[in-house]
C-alpha positions as a Python dict, from the first residue, in 0.01 Angstrom:
ca = {
    (1, 'M'): (0, 0, 0),
    (2, 'A'): (69, -260, 265),
    (3, 'N'): (129, -624, 184),
    (4, 'P'): (-179, -837, 239),
    (5, 'T'): (-174, -1114, 498),
    (6, 'P'): (-159, -1471, 375),
    (7, 'E'): (-533, -1513, 447),
    (8, 'Q'): (-616, -1205, 252),
    (9, 'A'): (-401, -1319, -36),
    (10, 'L'): (-565, -1665, -26),
    (11, 'E'): (-911, -1506, -32),
    (12, 'Q'): (-813, -1285, -325),
    (13, 'A'): (-684, -1584, -511),
    (14, 'R'): (-999, -1772, -450),
    (15, 'S'): (-1218, -1487, -565),
    (16, 'A'): (-997, -1447, -875),
    (17, 'A'): (-1032, -1821, -947),
    (18, 'A'): (-1409, -1799, -903),
    (19, 'L'): (-1425, -1505, -1145),
    (20, 'A'): (-1201, -1687, -1394),
    (21, 'K'): (-1427, -1988, -1375),
    (22, 'Q'): (-1740, -1774, -1441),
    (23, 'A'): (-1565, -1608, -1738),
    (24, 'A'): (-1469, -1948, -1886),
    (25, 'E'): (-1827, -2078, -1847),
    (26, 'L'): (-1963, -1762, -2015),
    (27, 'A'): (-1707, -1790, -2296),
    (28, 'E'): (-1798, -2158, -2351),
    (29, 'K'): (-2169, -2066, -2356),
    (30, 'Y'): (-2111, -1790, -2611),
    (31, 'A'): (-1892, -2018, -2825),
    (32, 'E'): (-2165, -2285, -2824),
    (33, 'Q'): (-2430, -2022, -2913),
    (34, 'A'): (-2210, -1892, -3197),
    (35, 'A'): (-2147, -2238, -3330),
    (36, 'H'): (-2514, -2330, -3320),
    (37, 'A'): (-2606, -1991, -3480),
    (38, 'A'): (-2355, -2051, -3763),
    (39, 'G'): (-2483, -2399, -3807),
    (40, 'A'): (-2843, -2289, -3815),
    (41, 'A'): (-2767, -2013, -4065),
    (42, 'T'): (-2575, -2251, -4302),
    (43, 'G'): (-2755, -2579, -4221),
    (44, 'V'): (-2422, -2734, -4114),
    (45, 'D'): (-2368, -2940, -3798),
    (46, 'P'): (-2162, -2738, -3540),
    (47, 'T'): (-1907, -3020, -3519),
    (48, 'V'): (-1846, -3010, -3894),
    (49, 'F'): (-1830, -2632, -3881),
    (50, 'R'): (-1559, -2650, -3606),
    (51, 'L'): (-1370, -2921, -3798),
    (52, 'A'): (-1367, -2706, -4110),
    (53, 'I'): (-1228, -2409, -3913),
    (54, 'F'): (-958, -2639, -3771),
    (55, 'V'): (-861, -2774, -4114),
    (56, 'L'): (-844, -2418, -4257),
    (57, 'A'): (-624, -2309, -3963),
    (58, 'V'): (-386, -2607, -4035),
    (59, 'F'): (-351, -2496, -4399),
    (60, 'V'): (-299, -2131, -4312),
    (61, 'G'): (-43, -2223, -4048),
    (62, 'Y'): (147, -2451, -4284),
    (63, 'Y'): (175, -2183, -4558),
    (64, 'V'): (268, -1918, -4310),
    (65, 'V'): (538, -2122, -4145),
    (66, 'W'): (694, -2246, -4469),
    (67, 'S'): (709, -1899, -4630),
    (68, 'V'): (914, -1746, -4345),
    (69, 'T'): (1250, -1618, -4450),
    (70, 'P'): (1548, -1735, -4238),
    (71, 'A'): (1603, -1376, -4113),
    (72, 'L'): (1265, -1383, -3940),
    (73, 'H'): (1303, -1728, -3793),
    (74, 'T'): (1448, -1628, -3456),
    (75, 'P'): (1187, -1354, -3370),
    (76, 'L'): (909, -1590, -3468),
    (77, 'M'): (1056, -1870, -3254),
    (78, 'S'): (1060, -1635, -2953),
    (79, 'V'): (688, -1555, -3012),
    (80, 'T'): (611, -1927, -3045),
    (81, 'N'): (791, -1995, -2717),
    (82, 'A'): (589, -1724, -2546),
    (83, 'I'): (261, -1875, -2675),
    (84, 'S'): (374, -2220, -2566),
    (85, 'S'): (451, -2086, -2218),
    (86, 'V'): (92, -1967, -2193),
    (87, 'I'): (-25, -2309, -2300),
    (88, 'V'): (200, -2460, -2024),
    (89, 'V'): (25, -2247, -1768),
    (90, 'G'): (-320, -2350, -1890),
    (91, 'A'): (-222, -2719, -1902),
    (92, 'L'): (-86, -2707, -1546),
    (93, 'L'): (-422, -2561, -1441),
    (94, 'A'): (-608, -2846, -1625),
    (95, 'V'): (-386, -3115, -1474),
    (96, 'G'): (-390, -2971, -1117),
    (97, 'V'): (-765, -2888, -1094),
    (98, 'Q'): (-813, -3079, -772),
    (99, 'A'): (-543, -2861, -611),
    (100, 'A'): (-793, -2573, -605),
    (101, 'P'): (-1077, -2669, -371),
    (102, 'A'): (-1310, -2396, -503),
    (103, 'M'): (-1296, -2543, -854),
    (104, 'G'): (-1374, -2902, -749),
    (105, 'D'): (-1230, -3215, -910),
    (106, 'G'): (-1227, -3195, -1287),
    (107, 'P'): (-1304, -3477, -1525),
    (108, 'L'): (-1034, -3729, -1614),
    (109, 'W'): (-1035, -3637, -1978),
    (110, 'A'): (-948, -3274, -1891),
    (111, 'K'): (-648, -3393, -1692),
    (112, 'V'): (-533, -3630, -1964),
    (113, 'F'): (-559, -3355, -2239),
    (114, 'G'): (-396, -3106, -1999),
    (115, 'F'): (-100, -3347, -1951),
    (116, 'I'): (-67, -3404, -2325),
    (117, 'A'): (-75, -3025, -2385),
    (118, 'L'): (189, -2985, -2115),
    (119, 'V'): (421, -3237, -2270),
    (120, 'L'): (380, -3106, -2632),
    (121, 'A'): (418, -2742, -2525),
    (122, 'S'): (726, -2830, -2322),
    (123, 'V'): (880, -3005, -2619),
    (124, 'N'): (796, -2707, -2836),
    (125, 'I'): (963, -2465, -2593),
    (126, 'F'): (1282, -2659, -2543),
    (127, 'G'): (1304, -2749, -2917),
    (128, 'G'): (1258, -2386, -3003),
    (129, 'F'): (1545, -2282, -2780),
    (130, 'L'): (1765, -2552, -2932),
    (131, 'V'): (1678, -2452, -3290),
    (132, 'T'): (1736, -2080, -3207),
    (133, 'E'): (2072, -2157, -3045),
    (134, 'R'): (2175, -2358, -3349),
    (135, 'M'): (2064, -2082, -3585),
    (136, 'L'): (2255, -1820, -3390),
    (137, 'A'): (2562, -2038, -3394),
    (138, 'M'): (2559, -2010, -3774),
    (139, 'Y'): (2640, -1639, -3738),
    (140, 'K'): (2928, -1677, -3490),
    (141, 'K'): (3279, -1639, -3616),
    (142, 'K'): (3472, -1963, -3641),
    (143, 'G'): (3797, -1955, -3464),
}
């Protein structure tokens, strides 16, 4: 298979971006429908429903993290760093929306939240590497 020309690569990237935008819009639409359906079934406002899910996720995350044995810490940190790297990619896309002409100029709040996500995920990645390095140093022979 021959390498595509820069124009072909640009066109492929634009079509992939358009497909990703359509998929994101459909996912948002389905999430809204699911939230409204759950609210209609239970008589609860969708915002309260989402807030309840977030609070439950915080409690589950807290208990999962604090019950981890030290032997599992390093593998879990590497998974956390991998998840944060995906968040960094998404945050960079949110911050640099105007760089892609096909997507248009996004709202300011998306850029602000994207920047905040970028900073927090970066801190998480670098902090994870520092903690992992310190943890591995505990097992090195002194000498």
